[in-house]
C-alpha positions in Angstrom: -16.6 -32.2 39.1 -13.0 -33.4 39.0 -13.3 -34.0 35.2 -14.5 -30.4 34.7 -11.7 -29.0 36.8 -9.1 -31.0 34.8 -10.6 -29.8 31.5 -10.5 -26.2 32.7 -6.9 -26.5 33.9 -5.8 -28.1 30.6 -7.6 -25.4 28.6 -5.9 -22.7 30.7 -2.5 -24.4 30.1 -3.2 -24.4 26.3 -4.2 -20.7 26.4 -1.1 -19.7 28.5 1.1 -21.5 26.0 -0.5 -19.6 23.2 0.3 -16.4 25.1 3.9 -17.2 25.4 6.1 -14.7 23.7 7.4 -15.8 20.3 10.4 -14.5 18.3 9.6 -13.6 14.6 12.6 -15.6 13.3 15.7 -17.5 14.4 18.7 -17.4 12.1 20.4 -20.5 10.6 22.5 -21.5 7.7 25.6 -20.2 5.9 27.1 -16.9 6.9 29.0 -14.5 4.6 31.5 -11.8 5.3 30.0 -8.8 7.2 29.4 -5.7 5.2 30.5 -2.4 6.8 29.2 1.1 6.4 26.0 2.6 7.7 23.1 0.8 6.1 19.5 -0.1 7.0 18.8 -3.7 7.4 15.1 -4.7 7.1 12.6 -7.5 6.6 9.2 -7.1 5.0 6.6 -9.6 6.2 2.9 -10.4 6.6 1.2 -12.3 9.4 -1.2 -15.3 9.3 -3.3 -14.1 12.2 -3.5 -11.0 14.4 -0.6 -10.6 16.7 0.6 -8.0 19.3 4.3 -7.0 19.0 5.6 -6.4 22.5 9.4 -6.1 22.0 11.8 -5.1 19.3 15.2 -6.7 19.1 18.7 -5.7 17.9 22.0 -7.5 17.3 25.1 -5.9 15.8 28.8 -6.4 15.6 31.7 -4.1 16.6 29.5 -2.1 18.9 31.1 0.5 21.2 30.0 2.6 24.2 28.9 5.4 22.0 26.7 3.3 19.7 22.9 3.9 20.1 20.9 1.4 18.0 17.3 1.9 17.2 14.8 -0.6 15.7 11.7 0.5 13.8 8.4 -1.2 12.9 6.7 0.2 9.9 3.3 -0.2 8.2 4.6 -0.3 4.7 1.1 0.1 3.0 0.6 3.4 4.9 4.3 4.4 5.0 4.1 5.0 8.8 6.2 4.0 11.7 4.1 2.2 14.3 6.6 1.2 17.0 10.2 2.0 17.9 12.8 0.8 20.5 16.1 2.5 21.4 19.3 1.4 23.1 21.5 3.9 25.0 25.2 3.9 24.6 26.7 0.6 26.0 23.3 -1.2 26.3 23.7 -3.2 23.1 26.4 -5.9 23.2 28.2 -7.1 20.1 26.9 -10.3 18.7 24.1 -10.7 21.3 20.4 -10.3 20.7 18.8 -7.8 23.1 15.2 -6.8 23.2 13.5 -3.6 24.3 9.8 -3.3 25.2 7.9 -1.1 22.7 4.4 0.3 22.7 2.3 -2.8 22.1 0.9 -2.6 18.5 -1.4 -5.1 16.8 -0.6 -6.4 13.4 -3.2 -7.8 11.1 -3.3 -10.3 8.1 -3.4 -8.6 4.7 -1.1 -5.7 5.6 2.6 -5.4 4.7 5.0 -4.6 7.5 8.7 -3.9 7.8 11.0 -4.2 10.8 14.3 -2.3 10.3 17.4 -1.1 12.0 20.3 1.2 10.9 23.7 -0.4 11.7 27.3 -0.5 10.8 28.3 -4.2 11.0 26.2 -7.3 11.2 26.4 -11.0 10.2 25.1 -11.6 6.7 23.5 -14.9 5.6 23.5 -16.4 2.1 19.7 -17.0 2.3 16.9 -17.7 4.8 16.3 -21.3 3.8 17.4 -22.5 7.3 15.7 -19.8 9.3 12.9 -20.8 11.6 9.9 -18.4 11.6 7.3 -17.9 14.3 4.1 -19.8 13.6 2.2 -16.5 13.0 4.7 -15.2 10.4 4.3 -16.0 6.7 7.6 -17.3 5.5 7.6 -15.5 2.2 9.5 -12.6 3.7 11.6 -10.1 1.7 15.0 -8.8 3.0 16.4 -5.4 2.4 19.7 -3.6 2.7 19.6 0.1 2.1 23.2 1.6 1.9 24.0 5.1 2.9 21.9 5.3 6.1 22.3 8.7 7.9 23.1 7.2 11.3 21.6 5.3 14.2 18.4 7.3 14.1 17.6 6.7 10.4 14.0 5.4 10.5 13.5 5.3 6.8 11.6 2.4 5.2 14.2 0.4 3.3 13.5 -0.1 -0.4 16.5 -2.0 -1.8 16.0 -5.8 -1.9 18.8 -8.2 -1.1 19.0 -11.9 -1.4 21.4 -12.1 1.6 19.6 -11.4 4.9 21.3 -8.9 7.1 19.6 -9.8 10.4 20.2 -6.9 12.8 16.5 -6.5 13.7 13.8 -8.8 15.1 10.7 -8.7 17.3 8.8 -10.7 19.9 5.0 -11.1 19.8 2.0 -12.8 21.4 -1.3 -13.7 19.8 -4.1 -11.1 19.8 -6.4 -11.7 22.7 -9.4 -12.8 20.6 -7.2 -15.5 19.1 -6.4 -16.8 22.6 -10.1 -16.9 23.6 -10.9 -18.8 20.4 -8.1 -21.3 21.2 -9.4 -21.7 24.8 -13.0 -22.3 23.6 -11.9 -24.9 21.0 -9.7 -26.6 23.6 -12.6 -26.9 26.1 -14.9 -28.1 23.4 -12.5 -30.7 22.1 -11.5 -31.9 25.5 -15.2 -32.4 26.5 -15.8 -34.5 23.5 -12.8 -36.6 24.3 -14.0 -36.9 27.9 -17.5 -38.1 26.8 -15.9 -40.8 24.7 -13.7 -42.0 27.6 
């Protein structure tokens, strides 16, 4: 009985860990001089397994009280916007990542997505070689910088590739529920086998 309870508790712990919110990427490496002027910074990506995006994130420089950032999540294959998040004037702080809850949307392997944000100033990196990506995000991402954005509410899908990531946008996600159930089942099965051998 005690062994069964221990197995169940450990499986629950593994499952809850899987459900912990994960950031799509964490920056690292050499920075370049920021580029000014309204532009759309974006990242195209695919996922390894189904995930649910729960929050969209923004980080900009030289933000004032009248700046109202927006972050967009697009299905590139269908040319549609599937989630958005908005910051009122004064909510976004310069140089600090902030996240806003969005309508939860499920992303699936085999589909191309883009997370984007119009902005004025943001730190630029020489490349993404020292970036750490979430375990569900394929690392062969493509970065975009579309000059001439029309303002904070420009939700266009960026199409101009850049080798220097302009990382103003990000997102948080959790595994799709079916994935968590599979992890739990595998955990219980594996732990029972170990218990029998002990």
